[in-house]
N, C-alpha and C positions, 0 to 999 in steps of 0.2 A: 827608297831612293833609287832612281834609275841612272843618275849621272855618275860618271867615274870621278872620284876625288883622289888627290894626291895624299900621301901620308901626312904631309904638313897640314893640309886642309882638314883632314880627319882629326888630327890632334887639336886644332883650333876649335872645331865645332863640338867635339866630345871630350873635353878635358877630364882626366882621371876616370875614364870609363873603359870597359871591355867592348871591343868592336869585332863583329863578324864581317869579314870582307869576302865578297863573292868575286870570282874570276880575277884574282889578284895579278897585277903586273909586277914582275920581279926582276931584280938585277941578276947577273951571272952567279952571284953568291946566294941567291934565293931570298935576299932581303926584299920585303914588300915595299914597292914604290907607289902603287896606286891601286884602286879597285872600287867596286860598288859596295856601299854600306848596306848590309842585309839586316843588321840588328845592332843595337848598342844599349848598354846598361851599366850601372855601377855594380850590379850583381853578376859575377862571372857565371854562376850556375844558370841564370836566366838566358844568357847568350849561348851557353852550351846546349841547353834544351831546345833553343830555336834552331841551332845547327842540326840537331837530330830530327826536328820536325821538317825542316826545309830540304835536308839532304842535298846540299849543293855539290856538284861534281868537283869543282875546284874552289877552295876557300882557305882563308887564313884567319887566325885570331890575333888581335893586337890590343895591348894595354897601353893607354895613352898617358898614364900617370908616371910619376917619378919612381925609379927603382928604389926599393926600401934600403935603409941604412945598413951598415955592417952588422953582422950577426944574423942575417936573414938568408936562408937557403932558397934558391930558385930552381925549380924542377921543370925541365922542358919535356 
């Protein structure tokens, strides 16, 4: 995809998927607001492998699904 999508558009198009975003546009807090979708998949490792293959200069990962319920640890 060559077009820039907002995070809301990305969430609508790729529900519950991992998304590799190239040239992300961020807020002052570095929260991703928009960018180009370079890869998306339900398999996180597939998206990570694509990032290694493409080696984008600026990128972000985004998971568009719900955050798991209590009792789950999230590592950043």
